C-alpha positions as CSV (number, residue, x, y, z in Angstrom):
1,M,143.1,52.7,41.5
2,Q,142.2,51.1,38.2
3,N,141.3,47.5,38.3
4,H,143.2,45.2,35.9
5,P,142.7,41.5,35.1
6,V,145.4,39.0,36.0
7,P,148.5,39.2,33.8
8,G,148.1,37.2,30.6
9,A,144.3,37.5,30.6
10,E,142.7,37.2,27.2
11,L,140.8,40.2,25.7
12,P,137.1,39.3,25.0
13,F,137.1,39.5,21.2
14,E,134.5,37.5,19.4
15,G,136.6,36.9,16.3
16,A,140.0,36.1,17.9
17,R,141.4,33.9,20.5
18,N,144.8,34.3,22.2
19,F,144.6,38.1,22.0
20,R,146.1,39.5,25.2
21,E,148.6,42.0,26.6
22,L,151.8,42.0,28.6
23,G,150.7,44.4,31.3
24,G,151.0,43.2,34.9
25,W,153.9,40.8,34.5
26,P,156.7,41.4,37.0
27,A,159.7,43.4,35.8
28,A,163.1,44.6,37.0
29,G,163.4,46.3,40.4
30,G,160.3,44.9,41.8
31,K,158.1,46.8,39.3
32,T,155.5,45.5,36.9
33,V,155.0,46.0,33.1
34,R,152.7,48.9,32.5
35,W,149.2,48.0,31.4
36,G,147.7,49.0,28.0
37,L,150.9,49.3,26.0
38,F,151.8,45.9,24.5
39,Y,149.3,43.7,22.9
40,R,150.0,40.3,21.4
41,G,147.8,38.1,19.3
42,P,146.5,36.9,16.0
43,S,145.8,39.2,13.1
44,T,142.9,41.7,13.3
45,A,141.4,40.4,10.0
46,D,138.5,38.6,11.8
47,L,137.6,41.4,14.2
48,T,134.6,42.3,12.0
49,S,131.7,42.5,14.5
50,T,130.6,45.8,15.9
51,A,131.7,44.8,19.4
52,D,135.1,43.7,18.2
53,R,135.7,46.9,16.2
54,A,134.7,48.9,19.2
55,L,137.1,47.0,21.5
56,L,139.9,47.3,19.0
57,D,139.3,51.0,18.6
58,S,139.4,51.3,22.4
59,L,143.0,50.1,22.5
60,N,144.1,53.4,20.9
61,L,146.8,51.6,18.9
62,K,149.6,53.6,17.3
63,L,151.2,50.7,15.6
64,I,150.3,47.2,14.3
65,L,153.4,45.2,13.6
66,D,152.4,42.2,11.4
67,L,155.0,39.5,11.8
68,R,153.5,37.3,9.1
69,S,154.9,36.7,5.6
70,T,153.7,38.9,2.8
71,S,151.7,36.1,1.3
72,E,150.0,35.4,4.6
73,S,149.2,39.1,5.1
74,R,147.7,39.4,1.6
75,K,145.4,36.4,2.3
76,A,144.0,37.9,5.5
77,P,144.7,41.7,5.6
78,D,144.7,43.4,8.9
79,L,141.8,45.7,9.9
80,V,143.7,48.9,10.9
81,P,141.9,51.2,13.3
82,Q,142.0,55.0,12.8
83,G,145.2,56.5,14.2
84,A,147.3,53.3,13.8
85,E,150.1,52.6,11.3
86,L,150.5,49.1,9.9
87,I,154.0,47.7,9.3
88,Q,154.4,44.2,7.8
89,Q,157.7,42.5,8.3
90,C,158.1,38.7,8.4
91,A,159.7,37.5,11.6
92,L,160.8,34.1,10.2
93,C,163.1,34.0,7.2
94,A,165.4,31.4,5.7
95,N,169.1,32.0,5.7
96,D,168.9,33.5,2.2
97,G,166.2,36.0,3.4
98,H,163.3,34.2,1.9
99,E,160.1,34.8,4.0
100,I,158.8,31.7,5.7
101,G,155.1,31.5,6.0
102,F,153.5,28.2,7.0
103,S,152.8,26.7,3.6
104,P,154.2,23.2,3.0
105,E,156.7,24.7,0.6
106,D,158.0,27.2,3.1
107,I,158.3,24.7,5.9
108,A,160.1,22.4,3.5
109,L,162.6,25.2,2.7
110,L,163.2,25.8,6.4
111,R,163.7,22.1,7.1
112,Q,166.6,22.1,4.7
113,A,168.7,24.0,7.2
114,I,167.8,21.7,10.1
115,P,169.2,18.2,10.3
116,A,166.4,15.6,9.7
117,E,167.7,13.5,12.6
118,A,166.7,16.3,15.0
119,G,163.1,15.2,14.7
120,E,160.1,17.4,15.1
121,E,161.1,18.8,18.5
122,G,164.5,19.6,17.1
123,F,162.9,21.2,14.0
124,L,160.8,23.5,16.3
125,Q,163.9,24.4,18.3
126,G,165.8,25.2,15.1
127,M,162.9,27.4,13.9
128,Y,162.9,29.4,17.1
129,L,166.7,29.8,17.0
130,Q,166.3,31.1,13.5
131,M,164.2,34.0,14.9
132,L,166.8,35.1,17.5
133,Q,169.5,36.5,15.2
134,G,169.4,39.1,12.4
135,N,165.7,39.5,12.7
136,R,164.6,42.7,11.1
137,A,161.0,42.4,12.4
138,Y,162.2,42.3,16.0
139,R,164.6,45.2,15.4
140,I,161.6,47.2,14.1
141,L,159.7,46.2,17.2
142,F,162.4,47.5,19.6
143,Q,162.9,50.7,17.5
144,A,159.2,51.3,18.0
145,L,159.5,50.7,21.7
146,E,162.4,53.1,22.1
147,A,160.5,55.7,20.0
148,G,157.4,55.4,22.3
149,R,155.1,54.2,19.6
150,T,152.7,52.5,22.0
151,P,150.1,51.2,22.5
152,L,151.1,48.7,19.9
153,L,150.0,45.3,18.7
154,F,152.4,42.7,17.4
155,H,151.0,39.6,15.9
156,C,151.3,36.7,13.5
157,T,148.6,34.3,12.3
158,A,147.7,32.5,15.6
159,G,149.7,34.7,18.0
160,K,151.9,31.8,19.2
161,D,155.3,31.3,17.6
162,R,156.6,34.5,16.0
163,T,154.5,36.5,18.4
164,G,155.5,34.3,21.3
165,V,159.2,34.9,20.7
166,A,158.6,38.6,20.4
167,A,156.7,38.7,23.7
168,M,159.6,36.8,25.3
169,L,162.1,39.3,24.1
170,I,160.1,42.3,25.3
171,L,159.6,40.8,28.7
172,L,163.3,39.8,28.8
173,A,164.3,43.4,28.1
174,L,162.0,44.7,30.9
175,G,163.6,42.3,33.4
176,T,160.7,39.9,33.8
177,P,161.8,36.7,35.6
178,D,162.1,33.5,33.5
179,E,159.2,31.8,35.2
180,A,156.7,34.6,34.2
181,I,158.1,34.7,30.7
182,C,157.5,31.0,30.3
183,T,154.1,31.2,31.8
184,D,153.0,33.9,29.4
185,F,154.3,31.8,26.5
186,A,152.5,28.7,27.6
187,L,149.2,30.4,28.0
188,T,148.7,30.0,24.3
189,N,147.8,26.4,24.9
190,H,145.1,27.5,27.4
191,Y,143.5,30.0,25.0
192,R,143.8,27.8,22.0
193,R,142.7,24.6,23.6
194,A,139.6,24.2,21.4
195,A,141.7,24.7,18.2
196,I,144.3,22.3,19.5
197,E,141.8,19.6,20.3
198,A,140.1,20.1,16.9
199,Y,143.4,19.8,15.1
200,V,144.4,16.7,16.9
201,A,141.1,15.1,16.2
202,S,141.5,15.8,12.5
203,H,144.6,13.7,12.6
204,A,143.2,10.8,14.5
205,A,144.1,8.3,11.9
206,E,147.8,9.3,11.9
207,I,147.9,9.3,15.7
208,A,146.3,5.9,15.9
209,A,149.0,4.6,13.6
210,D,151.8,6.4,15.5
211,P,150.7,7.7,19.0
212,A,154.0,9.5,19.4
213,C,153.1,12.0,16.8
214,E,150.2,13.4,18.9
215,R,152.5,15.8,20.6
216,Y,153.6,17.2,17.2
217,Y,150.0,17.9,16.3
218,Q,149.4,19.6,19.6
219,W,152.5,21.8,19.1
220,T,151.4,22.6,15.6
221,A,148.1,24.1,16.7
222,G,149.5,25.3,20.0
223,V,153.1,25.6,21.4
224,N,155.6,23.3,23.0
225,P,155.9,24.9,26.5
226,E,159.5,23.7,26.7
227,L,160.5,26.1,23.9
228,A,160.4,29.1,26.2
229,P,163.1,27.9,28.6
230,F,165.0,26.5,25.6
231,V,165.1,30.0,24.0
232,L,166.1,31.7,27.3
233,D,168.9,29.2,27.8
234,A,170.0,29.5,24.2
235,I,170.3,33.3,24.5
236,R,172.4,33.1,27.6
237,T,174.6,30.2,26.3
238,R,175.3,31.8,22.9
239,W,175.6,35.5,23.9
240,G,176.7,35.1,27.5
241,S,173.8,37.0,29.1
242,A,170.4,38.4,28.2
243,E,171.9,41.9,28.3
244,A,174.7,41.0,25.9
245,Y,172.1,39.6,23.5
246,L,169.9,42.6,23.6
247,E,172.8,44.9,22.9
248,A,174.2,42.8,20.1
249,E,170.9,42.3,18.3
250,Y,169.0,45.5,19.1
251,G,171.6,48.0,20.2
252,L,170.2,48.1,23.7
253,D,173.2,49.0,25.8
254,S,172.8,49.5,29.5
255,A,171.6,53.1,29.2
256,R,169.0,52.4,26.5
257,L,167.8,49.3,28.3
258,E,167.4,51.2,31.5
259,R,165.4,53.9,29.6
260,L,163.1,51.3,28.2
261,R,162.5,50.0,31.7
262,Q,161.7,53.5,33.0
263,M,159.3,54.0,30.1
264,Y,157.4,50.7,30.4
265,T,157.4,49.6,34.0
266,E,155.9,51.0,37.1
């Protein structure tokens, strides 16, 4: 029997943190998600060392789905291993279809659709809700899964927000319990701890003036763990059930959903 790390373990890349896979998490029917098929993380742009390139090649990727905006992707193009196809499709867009990166201008545009009185926590909730409906990137993701285009890597810039929602949806489709979905999401804060601490330290003056804003800076470099249960609850509240949501947004009726589970759990 092949030995695997614990579910959610980080791959040992030198040039990337928070690069991991979904294998090993519990799934429907007492099964587990198959190993070596779904990878989540940041872009491959910084995987330039010989060791990193060798590790990336060893994943035998068939598809890299880049969830960043076009402008983000152009600034730091992915390194694409031989045999893999690259598809770039932004996973966060404004209501008019405009791609949202994380430039101040893009964030300001997104804020226009979210009431200011919601505060920073409400803004992040609104951003996550924006990704749940009419998301072409996630539709491409599920089309790839149904077509068996695995192993695949889906990623954004830091592998936390756009990537985090994508991971939640895959695990939801495979019947992973909420607790495990939320655990996988929150692991970003573990693997990005150094980046979070450095970002918070760089805003020490603002935090000293208003200590309440420290959480916002932590969430900016990491994630707010409460967003995972928020997303799962929002799906069931708005669509009635996870299954109804997956069918409405991605065409996964009961037969197609069961086929996915047969393909990707063991």
